[in-house]
C-alpha positions in Angstrom: 36.4 50.7 -27.9 39.2 48.4 -26.8 39.0 46.4 -30.0 39.9 49.5 -32.0 43.3 49.5 -30.5 44.1 45.8 -31.4 46.9 45.7 -34.0 46.4 43.9 -37.4 49.1 41.4 -36.4 47.3 40.5 -33.2 44.1 40.1 -35.1 45.7 37.7 -37.5 47.3 35.7 -34.6 43.9 35.5 -32.9 42.3 34.2 -36.1 45.0 31.5 -36.5 44.5 30.4 -32.9 40.8 30.0 -33.4 41.4 27.9 -36.5 43.8 25.7 -34.6 41.3 25.3 -31.8 38.6 24.3 -34.3 40.9 21.7 -35.7 41.6 20.3 -32.2 45.3 21.2 -32.3 45.2 23.7 -29.4 43.3 23.0 -26.1 40.4 25.4 -25.4 39.5 26.8 -22.0 36.9 24.0 -21.7 39.7 21.5 -21.3 41.2 23.3 -18.3 41.1 21.7 -14.9 37.6 22.6 -13.6 38.7 22.3 -10.0 40.6 25.6 -10.4 38.0 27.5 -12.2 35.6 30.0 -10.7 31.9 29.3 -11.3 30.0 31.9 -13.2 27.7 34.0 -11.1 24.0 33.3 -11.4 20.9 34.9 -10.0 19.4 31.5 -9.5 19.9 29.8 -6.1 22.5 27.1 -6.0 21.6 23.5 -6.1 20.9 21.9 -2.8 24.2 20.7 -1.3 24.7 17.0 -0.8 23.3 15.6 2.4 25.7 16.0 5.2 24.8 12.7 6.8 24.2 9.2 5.6 21.4 7.0 6.9 23.4 3.8 6.4 25.2 2.2 9.2 28.6 0.5 9.4 32.0 1.6 8.1 32.0 4.3 5.4 33.7 3.9 2.1 36.2 6.6 3.1 36.8 5.1 6.6 40.0 3.3 5.6 41.7 6.7 5.2 41.4 7.5 8.9 43.3 6.2 11.8 45.8 3.4 12.1 44.5 1.0 9.5 46.4 -2.1 8.4 46.1 -3.9 5.1 45.8 -7.7 4.7 45.5 -9.9 1.6 47.2 -7.5 -0.7 46.8 -8.1 -4.4 48.4 -6.7 -7.5 47.5 -3.2 -8.6 44.4 -2.9 -10.8 44.0 -0.6 -13.7 45.6 2.9 -13.3 43.6 5.0 -10.9 42.0 2.1 -9.0 43.0 1.2 -5.5 45.1 -2.0 -5.0 43.1 -5.2 -4.8 42.8 -6.5 -1.3 41.2 -5.9 2.1 41.9 -2.9 4.4 41.0 -3.1 8.1 39.8 0.2 9.3 39.6 1.8 12.7 36.7 0.4 14.6 36.9 -3.1 13.2 35.3 -2.8 9.8 36.9 -3.7 6.5 37.0 -2.3 3.0 37.7 -4.7 0.1 38.7 -3.7 -3.4 38.1 -6.4 -6.0 39.6 -7.2 -9.4 36.5 -5.9 -11.1 36.7 -2.5 -9.5 34.1 -3.0 -6.7 34.5 -1.6 -3.2 32.8 -3.7 -0.5 32.5 -2.2 2.9 31.7 -4.4 6.0 30.9 -3.5 9.5 32.9 -4.9 12.5 30.4 -7.9 12.6 31.2 -8.7 9.0 27.9 -7.4 7.7 28.0 -5.8 4.2 27.0 -2.1 4.6 27.8 -0.9 1.1 29.0 -1.8 -2.3 30.4 0.6 -4.9 30.7 -0.7 -8.4 33.3 0.1 -11.0 30.8 2.3 -12.7 30.6 4.5 -9.6 27.1 3.2 -8.6 26.6 2.6 -4.9 24.2 0.4 -2.9 23.9 0.7 0.9 22.3 -2.0 3.0 20.5 -2.0 6.3 20.9 -4.3 9.3 18.4 -6.7 7.8 20.4 -7.1 4.6 17.9 -5.4 2.4 18.9 -2.5 0.2 18.6 0.8 2.0 19.8 3.4 -0.4 21.1 3.4 -4.0 23.1 6.2 -5.8 23.3 6.0 -9.6 22.3 7.7 -12.8 21.9 11.1 -11.1 19.4 9.9 -8.6 19.1 8.6 -5.0 16.7 5.7 -4.4 16.0 4.9 -0.7 13.7 2.6 1.3 12.4 3.4 4.7 10.6 1.2 7.3 7.8 -0.6 5.6 9.7 -0.8 2.3 8.1 2.2 0.5 10.5 3.3 -2.2 11.6 7.0 -2.4 13.2 8.3 -5.6 15.0 11.7 -5.6 16.3 13.4 -8.7 18.1 16.7 -8.9 17.7 18.2 -12.4 20.0 20.6 -14.3 17.8 23.6 -13.5 18.2 22.8 -9.8 14.6 21.6 -9.5 14.1 18.4 -7.5 11.6 15.5 -7.9 10.8 13.3 -4.9 8.6 10.5 -6.0 6.9 7.7 -4.0 5.0 6.1 -6.9 1.3 6.2 -8.0 1.5 10.0 -8.6 2.6 10.7 -5.1 5.5 13.0 -4.1 6.5 16.6 -4.8 8.4 18.7 -7.3 10.5 21.6 -5.9 11.6 24.7 -7.9 14.1 27.3 -6.7 13.5 31.0 -7.1 14.7 34.3 -5.7 12.7 36.8 -3.6 14.0 39.7 -1.7 17.6 38.7 -2.2 17.0 35.2 -0.6 16.8 31.7 -2.0 13.2 30.4 -1.8 11.8 27.1 -3.0 8.2 26.2 -4.0 7.0 22.7 -3.7 3.9 21.2 -5.4 2.8 18.1 -3.4 0.8 15.7 -5.6 -1.6 13.1 -4.3 -5.1 11.9 -5.0 -4.9 13.4 -8.5 -4.4 17.0 -7.3 -1.7 19.0 -5.6 -1.1 21.7 -3.0 1.7 24.3 -2.8 4.3 24.8 -0.1 7.0 27.5 0.3 10.4 27.2 1.9 13.4 29.4 2.5 16.9 27.9 2.3 19.4 28.4 5.0 22.6 26.8 6.5 22.5 25.3 10.0 25.4 23.3 11.5 26.9 23.0 8.0 23.7 21.5 6.5 21.5 23.2 4.0 17.9 23.1 5.1 14.5 24.2 3.9 12.5 26.2 6.5 8.7 26.3 6.0 7.1 29.6 5.2 3.3 30.2 5.4 1.4 30.9 2.3 -0.9 33.3 4.1 -0.6 35.9 6.9 -3.3 35.4 9.5 -4.2 38.4 11.7 -2.8 38.3 15.3 -6.4 38.0 16.7 -6.7 34.6 14.9 -3.5 33.2 16.4 -4.8 34.4 19.8 -8.1 32.7 19.3 -6.4 29.5 18.4 -4.0 29.7 21.3 -6.5 30.5 24.1 -9.0 28.0 25.6 -12.6 28.1 24.4 -15.4 29.0 26.7 -16.3 25.3 27.2 -14.9 22.0 25.8 -16.4 21.0 22.5 -17.2 17.6 21.1 -16.3 17.1 17.4 -17.2 14.1 15.2 -14.5 13.4 12.7 -16.4 10.9 10.6 -13.5 8.5 10.0 -14.4 5.9 12.6 -15.1 3.3 9.9 -12.1 4.2 7.7 -9.6 1.4 7.1 -6.7 3.4 8.2 -8.3 4.2 11.6 -9.1 0.5 12.1 -5.4 -0.3 11.4 -4.0 2.4 13.7 -6.9 2.4 16.2 -4.9 0.8 19.0 -2.2 3.5 18.5 -4.2 6.7 18.1 -7.6 7.9 19.2 -9.0 11.4 19.0 -9.7 13.5 22.1 -13.2 13.0 23.5 -13.6 16.8 23.7 -11.6 19.8 22.7 -10.8 22.6 25.2 -9.2 24.7 22.4 -8.1 24.9 18.8 -4.5 23.6 19.5 -5.9 20.2 20.7 -8.1 20.0 17.6 -5.1 20.7 15.5 -3.2 17.8 17.1 -5.8 15.3 15.9 -6.2 17.0 12.6 -2.4 16.6 11.9 -2.0 13.1 13.2 -5.1 11.7 11.5 -4.0 13.1 8.2 -0.5 11.7 8.6 -1.7 8.2 9.4 -4.3 8.2 6.7 -1.7 9.1 4.1 0.8 6.5 5.4 -1.9 3.8 5.2 -2.8 4.9 1.6 0.9 4.9 0.6 1.6 1.5 2.0 -1.5 0.0 0.3 -0.7 1.7 -3.0 2.9 0.4 -3.0 1.9 -3.1 -1.8 4.7 -2.8 0.8 2.7 -4.8 3.4 -0.5 -6.9 3.3 -2.4 -4.5 5.6 -5.4 -6.7 5.6 -3.5 -9.6 7.2 -2.2 -7.5 10.2 -4.2 -7.6 13.4 -4.6 -3.9 14.5 -4.8 -5.0 18.1 -1.2 -6.0 18.0 -0.2 -2.4 17.8 -1.0 -2.0 21.4 2.1 -4.0 22.4 4.3 -1.2 21.0 3.2 0.9 23.9 5.1 -1.1 26.5 6.2 1.4 29.2 9.6 0.4 30.7 8.9 2.8 33.6 5.7 1.1 34.8 6.0 -2.3 33.2 2.5 -1.9 31.7 1.0 -1.6 28.2 -1.6 1.0 27.1 -2.4 2.8 23.8 0.8 4.5 22.8 -0.3 7.9 22.0 -1.6 8.8 25.4 -3.3 12.0 26.4 -0.1 13.2 28.0 1.8 12.7 24.7 -0.9 14.5 22.7 -1.0 17.3 25.2 2.8 17.7 24.7 2.2 18.1 20.9 -0.6 20.6 21.7 1.8 22.6 23.8 4.3 22.7 20.9 1.5 24.0 18.6 0.7 26.7 21.2 4.4 27.8 21.1 4.1 28.4 17.4 0.7 30.2 17.7 2.1 32.5 20.4 5.2 33.3 18.4 3.1 34.2 15.4 0.7 36.3 17.4 3.4 38.4 18.9 5.5 38.9 15.8 5.1 42.2 13.9 5.3 40.2 10.7 3.6 36.7 11.1 5.9 35.3 8.4 8.9 36.2 10.5 7.3 34.8 13.7 6.6 31.5 11.9 9.9 31.5 10.1 10.2 27.7 10.2 13.9 27.3 10.8 15.4 25.0 13.4 17.8 27.8 14.3 14.8 30.1 15.2 13.0 27.2 17.0 16.0 26.4 19.2 16.7 30.0 20.1 14.2 29.9 23.0 16.3 27.3 24.8 13.1 25.3 25.6 12.5 21.5 25.0 10.5 20.8 21.9 8.3 18.0 20.5 8.4 16.6 17.0 6.0 14.3 15.1 7.5 12.0 12.4 6.1 13.0 9.0 7.8 10.2 7.0 9.2 6.7 7.5 12.9 6.9 8.6 15.6 4.5 9.7 17.5 5.9 12.7 19.9 4.5 15.2 19.5 4.0 18.9 22.6 3.0 20.9 24.2 1.9 17.7 21.2 -0.3 16.6 19.0 0.5 13.7 15.3 1.0 14.3 12.4 2.7 12.4 10.3 5.7 12.9 7.0 6.0 11.0 4.3 8.7 10.5 2.8 9.7 13.7 5.6 8.7 16.1 6.3 11.4 18.7 9.7 12.5 19.8 11.1 14.9 22.4 14.2 17.0 22.1 15.5 18.4 25.5 18.3 20.6 24.2 19.6 21.7 20.8 22.3 19.6 19.1 25.9 20.4 19.8 27.7 23.0 17.6 28.4 21.6 14.1 26.5 18.4 14.9 24.6 17.1 11.8 22.1 15.1 13.9 20.2 15.5 17.2 19.3 13.1 20.0 15.6 12.7 20.7 13.6 10.5 23.1 10.8 8.5 21.7 7.5 9.4 23.5 5.2 7.3 21.4 5.8 4.7 18.7 4.1 1.8 16.9 4.7 -2.0 17.2 7.7 -2.4 14.9 9.2 1.1 15.5 11.9 2.4 17.9 10.8 1.5 21.3 9.2 4.0 23.6 11.8 5.7 25.9 14.7 5.0 23.7 17.0 7.8 22.5 17.4 8.0 18.7 19.7 10.1 16.5 17.9 12.0 13.8 19.5 13.9 11.0 18.9 17.7 11.1 17.4 17.6 7.5 14.8 15.0 8.7 14.1 17.0 11.9 13.5 20.1 9.8 11.0 18.2 7.6 9.2 17.1 10.8 9.0 20.7 11.9 7.9 21.8 8.5 5.1 19.3 8.6 3.9 20.6 12.0 3.8 24.2 10.7 2.1 23.2 7.4 -0.5 21.2 9.4 -1.2 24.2 11.6 -1.8 26.4 8.6 -4.0 23.9 6.9 -6.1 23.3 10.0 -6.5 27.0 10.6 -7.5 27.5 7.0 -10.2 24.8 7.4 -11.6 26.4 10.5 -11.5 29.9 8.8 -13.2 28.6 5.6 -15.8 26.6 7.5 -16.6 28.7 10.6 -18.4 26.8 13.3 -18.0 23.4 11.5 -19.0 20.3 13.5 -20.0 22.4 16.4 -16.6 24.1 16.9 -16.7 27.8 17.9 -16.5 30.2 15.0 -13.3 32.3 14.8 -13.7 36.1 15.2 -15.0 37.9 12.1 -11.8 40.0 11.8 -9.8 36.7 11.7 -11.8 35.5 8.7 -11.6 38.8 6.8 -8.0 39.8 7.6 -6.0 37.0 5.8 -3.4 38.2 3.3 -1.3 36.1 0.9 2.5 36.1 1.4 4.3 38.1 -1.3 7.0 35.4 -1.8 4.2 32.9 -2.6 3.0 35.2 -5.4 6.6 35.4 -6.8 6.9 31.6 -7.0 7.1 29.8 -10.4 3.9 28.0 -11.4 3.5 24.3 -10.6 4.1 21.7 -13.3 0.9 20.9 -15.1 2.0 17.3 -15.7 3.7 16.9 -12.3 2.0 13.7 -11.3 3.1 12.1 -14.6 6.6 13.3 -14.0 6.6 11.8 -10.6 5.3 8.4 -11.9 8.1 8.4 -14.5 10.7 9.2 -11.9 9.4 6.4 -9.6 9.7 3.9 -12.5 13.2 5.1 -13.2 14.0 4.7 -9.5 12.8 1.1 -9.5 14.8 0.2 -12.5 17.9 1.9 -11.2 17.6 0.0 -7.8 17.3 -3.3 -9.6 20.3 -2.5 -11.8 22.6 -1.5 -9.0 21.7 -4.4 -6.7 22.4 -6.7 -9.6 25.8 -5.1 -10.1 26.5 -5.4 -6.4 25.6 -9.1 -6.5 27.5 -10.0 -9.7 30.2 -12.6 -9.2 33.8 -11.2 -9.1 36.8 -12.9 -10.6 38.8 -12.4 -7.4 36.2 -14.2 -5.3 35.9 -11.1 -3.0 32.2 -10.8 -3.7 31.7 -14.3 -2.3 33.4 -13.0 0.9 30.9 -10.2 0.9 27.9 -12.6 0.8 24.9 -12.3 -1.4 23.9 -8.7 -0.7 20.6 -7.1 -1.3 18.8 -10.2 -2.7 17.4 -11.5 0.6 17.7 -10.6 4.3 19.7 -13.7 4.9 22.3 -12.9 2.2 24.0 -9.9 3.7 23.4 -10.9 7.3 25.0 -14.3 7.1 28.4 -13.0 7.9 27.2 -11.7 11.3 26.2 -15.2 12.3 28.4 -17.9 10.8 26.7 -21.2 10.0 27.3 -23.8 12.7 28.9 -27.1 11.7 26.1 -29.3 13.2 22.4 -29.1 14.0 21.3 -26.1 16.1 19.0 -26.6 19.1 17.6 -23.6 20.9 15.7 -24.5 24.1 13.7 -22.5 26.6 15.7 -21.5 29.6 19.1 -21.2 27.7 21.3 -18.2 28.6 22.5 -15.7 26.0 26.0 -17.3 26.2 24.6 -20.7 25.4 22.6 -19.3 22.4 25.7 -17.6 21.0 27.7 -20.8 21.4 25.1 -22.5 19.3 24.2 -19.9 16.7 27.1 -17.4 16.8 26.7 -13.6 17.4 23.3 -12.2 16.5 23.0 -9.5 13.8 21.6 -7.1 16.4 20.5 -7.0 20.0 17.6 -5.0 21.5 17.8 -4.4 25.2 14.4 -3.5 26.8 13.6 -3.1 30.5 12.0 -6.5 30.8 13.5 -8.5 28.0 16.4 -8.8 25.5 16.0 -9.7 21.8 18.6 -11.4 19.7 17.9 -10.9 15.9 19.3 -13.6 13.6 18.7 -13.9 9.8 16.3 -16.8 10.3 14.8 -16.2 13.8 14.3 -13.9 16.7 15.2 -15.1 20.2 13.6 -13.4 23.2 15.2 -13.5 26.7 13.4 -12.7 29.9 15.5 -12.5 33.1 18.5 -13.8 31.2 16.7 -17.0 29.9 15.2 -17.9 26.5 11.4 -17.4 26.8 10.3 -17.4 23.2 11.7 -18.1 19.7 10.0 -16.5 16.6 
């Protein structure tokens, strides 16, 4: 009815304005500054916020804006909008260099290149070994964890997300609404098939996380049966004794000889599945020649600084700690009026009990321990004694069990909350899968059969029924995303390595191409021949080779890592050079 009151003059003025807009003579609302606009409301959940923490080390690209920084080697101003050419010394000892071609090169206090941002806005981040760690470009994030397996993540316009590992592996996540809350369904693809997972989004310590939600509600009696000990310990034959993955990880993991209850069986069910998947992924991606690695060497990762002895890393005590964590989840689900609420999956709910908790790594991650990078891989076990401090984006955990090349047992590592949430999700998902297997195959392998009411009383979760369908061609989409990720990684690393007219890129070293390239700045080349002899002290080695790229301090030895060698000290003297 309001249009009926518009005067003819106003109508004519409106028509003229529209003609001028069409001719490009008057700016439209689209040309307005979007920073001051209010986004339109939508019933769809918002896109996942950017990660609150970076897994790269060293000075950040924005670090030069903080603290009492000083500028050296100033150059003339570049094109309008670009920072002045030159090097800025940032608080903590790192540097940020802006080159004539528009690059931004960030170095750590030791001179190691940690990141390069190109004039096109593409960014490459590098690890302590000089290899590319993470690339941001073309609307995607490409990252590499320990072992070198490439992970490509793409956020699409409809807020769906692809996470691809290559060879049809990965998941596709779709957002949807249920009960006024943001939910997310994931279809995990592998071995030519897929399975579904459901998650509820929430904020915790400023990070947006995805808490696992079960696809089925089991009756309380089933959770009680799984929690309580069985009448007598039961032997169970898994059948994977001759599997290649078990031969590779055999010195790290072995199943319980007998099972006193379902929680202990669930531990081996979860860890075995994780290690088998990790082996398959490494073999498919050719990230390591698994056949050339002696599995017996894995035993040396179990060095115990408290006793000075070695033993298989995942000891009974460690596995029992994981079983106790599973029991906590089973007890919470049994007591809850609504099992979905009792097994809500959020870190916030988990930490509310104020108790210590145990986590099992579900993916390869690079973390830091006392400022030094180290890796976690599938099956490593970590303990958290207390929740992270308010607003902290990461938590400190102690390594209970790890493999040969991973973070050493007993060390304290910093894990991002998003990664910790995924570890917890994996635990909850494994519990549900294992309980589904025991329910669907009662009495399998000699295990006690669950109560009849546990088998017949399972109900599907309503939010699972409300989820959008999985992509029929999901595996093909993931393969395409993985190929795009590989191409993008090569493109950005080439841009980072491209020569710069100002010569600043030469100062940065040859980044990303080889481990030596980016690390060379940490250990300047000596002017004469270098001789490392048994019995030399750390000071004598540094005088010969310069400062190492990183140092690892263990109870019985210290390791200096250089681009071309590893030097091991025992009792302050060189004992081995590798």
